[in-house]
Residue frames relative to the residue before (quaternion, step in Angstrom):
aa qw qx qy qz dx dy dz
M 1.0000 0.0000 0.0000 0.0000 0.00 0.00 0.00
I 0.3114 -0.7197 0.5909 0.1896 3.53 -1.14 0.68
N 0.1347 -0.7910 0.5910 0.0829 3.57 -0.96 0.85
L 0.7186 -0.4636 0.3117 0.4143 3.54 -1.30 0.29
G 0.6321 0.5437 -0.3303 0.4425 3.60 0.96 -0.83
Q 0.6440 0.5186 -0.3144 0.4663 3.57 0.99 -0.86
L 0.6632 0.5079 -0.3064 0.4564 3.58 0.92 -0.87
V 0.6475 0.5113 -0.3180 0.4672 3.59 0.99 -0.83
R 0.6652 0.4945 -0.3108 0.4651 3.59 0.91 -0.86
Q 0.6401 0.5168 -0.3330 0.4608 3.60 1.00 -0.73
K 0.7037 0.4710 -0.2609 0.4636 3.57 0.96 -0.87
R 0.8096 0.2997 -0.1241 0.4892 3.60 0.82 -1.03
G 0.4957 -0.6577 0.4293 0.3707 3.60 1.21 -0.39
V 0.6360 -0.5698 0.3793 0.3563 3.54 -1.18 0.68
D 0.7057 0.4751 -0.2711 0.4503 3.59 0.94 -0.86
N 0.7157 0.4294 -0.2469 0.4924 3.61 1.23 -0.28
T 0.6932 0.4123 -0.2788 0.5213 3.58 1.24 0.33
V 0.1135 -0.7361 0.6604 0.0954 3.51 -1.29 0.49
L 0.1060 -0.8085 0.5783 0.0254 3.56 -0.58 1.17
I 0.1035 -0.7881 0.6067 0.0115 3.54 -0.79 1.11
G 0.1776 -0.7952 0.5755 0.0701 3.55 -0.75 1.09
F 0.2602 -0.7363 0.6035 0.1612 3.52 -1.33 0.32
S 0.0256 -0.7877 0.6148 -0.0288 3.52 -1.11 0.75
T 0.0168 -0.7920 0.6102 0.0127 3.57 -1.16 0.58
Y 0.4500 -0.6689 0.5202 0.2819 3.53 -1.23 0.49
S 0.7761 -0.1664 0.1521 0.5890 3.60 0.91 -0.92
G 0.3635 0.7394 -0.5305 0.1993 3.57 -1.31 -0.01
T 0.5273 -0.5817 0.4837 0.3867 3.53 -1.06 -0.88
V 0.0839 -0.7774 0.6222 0.0383 3.56 -1.25 0.58
I 0.3826 -0.6458 0.5922 0.2929 3.54 -1.37 0.18
A 0.2597 0.7403 -0.5845 0.2069 3.59 -0.77 1.05
A 0.3932 -0.6617 0.5665 0.2942 3.54 -1.35 -0.05
K 0.5311 -0.6455 0.4447 0.3217 3.59 -1.11 0.62
E 0.7792 0.0455 -0.0281 0.6245 3.58 1.22 -0.48
W 0.6376 -0.5034 0.4058 0.4188 3.56 -1.28 0.37
G 0.8110 0.2594 -0.2098 0.4807 3.55 -0.97 0.91
K 0.5823 0.5692 -0.3796 0.4391 3.60 1.25 -0.16
K 0.6291 -0.5507 0.4031 0.3722 3.54 -1.28 0.40
M 0.4687 -0.6672 0.4967 0.2975 3.58 -1.04 0.80
E 0.0127 -0.7880 0.6152 -0.0188 3.53 -1.21 0.62
T 0.5180 -0.5877 0.5017 0.3670 3.55 -1.28 0.26
M 0.0596 -0.8137 0.5780 -0.0147 3.56 -0.77 1.07
N 0.4456 -0.6537 0.5407 0.2860 3.53 -1.18 0.63
V 0.2154 -0.7354 0.6298 0.1273 3.54 -1.11 0.78
P 0.3221 -0.7667 0.5175 0.2016 3.61 -0.47 1.14
P 0.6680 -0.4707 0.3612 0.4492 3.60 -1.19 0.30
A 0.5733 -0.6190 0.4250 0.3279 3.56 -1.06 0.85
I 0.5371 -0.6257 0.4527 0.3393 3.55 -1.12 0.63
E 0.6129 -0.5797 0.4105 0.3459 3.54 -1.15 0.77
G 0.7917 0.3031 -0.2429 0.4716 3.55 -0.98 0.91
S 0.5647 0.5828 -0.3945 0.4311 3.59 1.24 -0.22
W 0.6543 -0.4902 0.3806 0.4322 3.59 -1.24 0.31
D 0.6422 0.5481 -0.3236 0.4271 3.57 0.98 -0.88
S 0.6670 0.4838 -0.2910 0.4862 3.58 1.03 -0.78
I 0.6458 0.5229 -0.3192 0.4555 3.58 0.96 -0.86
L 0.6743 0.4846 -0.3025 0.4680 3.61 0.89 -0.87
H 0.6083 0.5434 -0.3384 0.4692 3.58 1.14 -0.62
N 0.7603 0.4173 -0.1984 0.4565 3.57 0.91 -0.97
I 0.4887 0.7010 -0.4293 0.2923 3.62 1.16 -0.33
D 0.6178 0.5640 -0.3558 0.4168 3.62 1.01 -0.66
Y 0.6196 0.5384 -0.3496 0.4517 3.56 1.01 -0.74
K 0.6563 0.5153 -0.3058 0.4585 3.58 0.99 -0.86
L 0.7017 0.4285 -0.2623 0.5052 3.59 1.12 -0.58
N 0.5034 -0.6952 0.3756 0.3496 3.57 1.35 0.35
N 0.3917 0.7024 -0.4975 0.3250 3.56 1.15 0.50
K 0.1447 -0.8643 0.4602 0.1425 3.54 1.27 -0.73
K 0.6983 0.3210 -0.3209 0.5535 3.57 1.13 0.54
Q 0.4512 -0.6909 0.4936 0.2747 3.54 -1.01 0.78
I 0.0217 -0.7917 0.6102 -0.0173 3.54 -0.97 0.94
D 0.5534 -0.5716 0.4812 0.3681 3.54 -1.28 0.38
K 0.1521 -0.8057 0.5704 0.0479 3.58 -1.14 0.64
M 0.1356 -0.7254 0.6610 0.1360 3.51 -1.31 0.43
I 0.0895 -0.7897 0.6068 0.0128 3.56 -0.75 1.10
I 0.1232 -0.7758 0.6166 0.0529 3.56 -0.83 1.02
F 0.2354 -0.7675 0.5853 0.1133 3.55 -0.78 1.09
S 0.0307 0.8307 -0.5491 0.0863 3.57 -0.37 1.24
K 0.0592 -0.8508 0.5221 0.0020 3.55 0.55 1.18
N 0.7292 0.4497 -0.2440 0.4545 3.59 1.02 -0.71
I 0.6377 0.5091 -0.3285 0.4757 3.59 1.24 0.04
E 0.2344 -0.7659 0.5832 0.1353 3.57 -0.74 1.04
R 0.0616 0.7919 -0.6013 0.0870 3.56 -0.74 1.11
P 0.2807 -0.8033 0.4984 0.1660 3.60 -0.08 1.24
D 0.6221 0.5566 -0.3485 0.4263 3.60 1.12 -0.55
M 0.6691 0.5046 -0.2946 0.4592 3.60 1.24 -0.23
E 0.3246 0.7845 -0.4872 0.2047 3.63 1.22 0.15
S 0.6355 0.5507 -0.3369 0.4235 3.59 1.01 -0.70
L 0.6816 0.4762 -0.2899 0.4739 3.59 1.22 -0.36
D 0.3422 0.7749 -0.4787 0.2308 3.59 1.29 0.08
D 0.6616 0.5125 -0.3208 0.4435 3.62 0.89 -0.86
I 0.6509 0.4908 -0.3147 0.4862 3.58 1.00 -0.79
S 0.6424 0.5346 -0.3252 0.4424 3.61 0.93 -0.88
K 0.6424 0.5315 -0.3280 0.4441 3.60 0.97 -0.78
E 0.5723 0.5960 -0.3774 0.4182 3.59 1.13 -0.55
Y 0.6683 0.5183 -0.3043 0.4384 3.59 1.02 -0.77
D 0.6120 0.5376 -0.3459 0.4656 3.59 1.31 -0.15
K 0.5466 0.6087 -0.4016 0.4116 3.60 1.26 0.06
N 0.4197 -0.6924 0.5338 0.2437 3.55 -1.19 0.65
R 0.1375 0.7690 -0.6058 0.1510 3.57 -0.59 1.22
G 0.6037 -0.5514 0.4254 0.3880 3.55 -1.26 0.25
Q 0.0509 -0.7537 0.6538 0.0436 3.54 -1.16 0.72
R 0.4801 -0.6835 0.4707 0.2841 3.55 -0.87 1.00
A 0.1895 -0.7645 0.6090 0.0937 3.55 -0.99 0.94
I 0.0514 0.7674 -0.6349 0.0738 3.54 -0.63 1.18
G 0.0528 0.8011 -0.5915 0.0750 3.55 -0.69 1.08
V 0.7884 -0.2299 0.2004 0.5343 3.55 -1.06 -0.72
V 0.7277 0.2754 -0.1863 0.6000 3.55 1.23 -0.49
Y 0.1689 0.7622 -0.6055 0.1546 3.56 -0.86 1.03
N 0.0569 0.7758 -0.6272 0.0388 3.55 -1.03 0.77
S 0.3562 -0.7785 0.4798 0.1921 3.57 -0.39 1.22
V 0.4879 0.6503 -0.4378 0.3839 3.62 1.23 -0.25
F 0.7407 0.3837 -0.2039 0.5124 3.57 1.10 -0.76
E 0.1949 0.8500 -0.4769 0.1103 3.57 1.29 0.30
R 0.7670 0.3751 -0.2078 0.4774 3.60 0.69 -1.02
Y 0.7407 0.4710 -0.2224 0.4244 3.58 1.12 -0.57
G 0.8590 0.0871 -0.0167 0.5043 3.60 0.97 -0.59
N 0.6099 0.5889 -0.3575 0.3917 3.60 1.19 -0.10
Y 0.6798 0.4492 -0.2928 0.5004 3.61 1.23 -0.09
V 0.1267 -0.7864 0.6023 0.0530 3.55 -0.91 0.97
P 0.5266 -0.6161 0.4672 0.3533 3.60 -1.02 0.73
T 0.0433 0.8279 -0.5505 0.0980 3.58 -0.70 1.08
I 0.1504 -0.6939 0.6950 0.1137 3.50 -1.16 0.82
L 0.3969 -0.7758 0.4317 0.2327 3.56 -0.13 1.31
S 0.7098 0.4808 -0.2744 0.4356 3.58 0.83 -0.99
S 0.6680 0.4599 -0.3063 0.4985 3.62 1.23 -0.28
R 0.6951 0.4932 -0.2776 0.4434 3.56 1.02 -0.76
Y 0.8188 0.1926 -0.0569 0.5378 3.58 0.97 -0.88
D 0.4031 -0.6414 0.5864 0.2868 3.51 -1.37 0.31
A 0.7729 0.0021 0.0025 0.6345 3.57 1.23 -0.56
L 0.1468 -0.7743 0.6105 0.0784 3.55 -1.22 0.54
L 0.1823 -0.7488 0.6283 0.1060 3.55 -0.97 0.92
F 0.1063 -0.7876 0.6063 0.0270 3.54 -0.68 1.13
I 0.0753 -0.7690 0.6347 0.0060 3.55 -0.72 1.14
D 0.4168 -0.7632 0.4317 0.2395 3.55 -0.28 1.29
N 0.7960 0.0226 0.0237 0.6044 3.58 0.82 -0.98
T 0.1715 -0.8367 0.5163 0.0627 3.55 -0.14 1.32
T 0.2291 -0.7459 0.6104 0.1365 3.54 -1.23 0.55
A 0.5250 -0.6611 0.4362 0.3115 3.57 -0.82 1.01
L 0.4607 -0.6638 0.5200 0.2771 3.53 -1.10 0.76
S 0.3785 -0.6581 0.5841 0.2871 3.54 -1.28 0.31
P 0.3157 -0.7894 0.4901 0.1921 3.60 -0.32 1.18
L 0.4898 -0.6094 0.5281 0.3314 3.53 -1.22 0.56
H 0.2673 -0.7480 0.5819 0.1746 3.56 -0.98 0.78
I 0.0361 -0.8031 0.5926 -0.0513 3.51 -0.33 1.33
E 0.4392 -0.6917 0.5088 0.2642 3.54 -0.91 0.91
P 0.5053 -0.6420 0.4730 0.3298 3.61 -0.92 0.81
S 0.2906 -0.7550 0.5678 0.1520 3.54 -1.09 0.75
E 0.4234 -0.6951 0.5240 0.2509 3.55 -1.17 0.60
D 0.3695 0.7432 -0.4801 0.2841 3.60 1.28 0.11
K 0.3795 -0.7688 0.4720 0.2053 3.60 -0.54 1.17
D 0.6353 0.5452 -0.3323 0.4346 3.62 1.23 -0.31
L 0.5630 0.5882 -0.3968 0.4237 3.61 1.24 -0.20
P 0.5703 -0.5754 0.4399 0.3875 3.60 -1.08 0.57
E 0.5591 -0.6450 0.3959 0.3386 3.58 -0.99 0.73
T 0.6362 0.5199 -0.3428 0.4555 3.61 1.20 -0.23
Y 0.5025 0.6594 -0.4299 0.3575 3.67 1.23 -0.10
P 0.6952 -0.3283 -0.6394 0.0051 1.79 -1.62 1.83
T 0.6678 0.5721 -0.2901 0.3776 3.59 1.19 -0.18
G 0.4610 -0.6809 0.4624 0.3317 3.61 1.12 -0.35
E 0.5702 0.6066 -0.3833 0.4000 3.58 1.25 0.01
């Protein structure tokens, strides 16, 4: 599958783009079960074991913090920082290919184990990643549809 980040990097080049990903362990989101369907608040079950989302959730326990916290990870392959040598082992972990949950405008937790996880090498896919341990669905703005013929036909609801 091709994603928006890939298209931007192909068009503008790796050095002219910054891709920021998002990840969560559990919570709620706003999405539709199928394209063209009405958006709704959906529960996001805990991430499957071994996925990036699960690993990022569990990393605090390994560091003896014993509480889950949100994280921001910046992948800086082109920056040499001798003071960061002690983190080399952790950095190498981000070069592994693991499943990462994909939640977009369309999401259905019924297919959680079968189609919501994409193989991902975090350090190759993103320049930075925001991990929100327990996400809360946004409250969407309610915009009245416009009769303007120049607006895309999916504005503002996608229906």
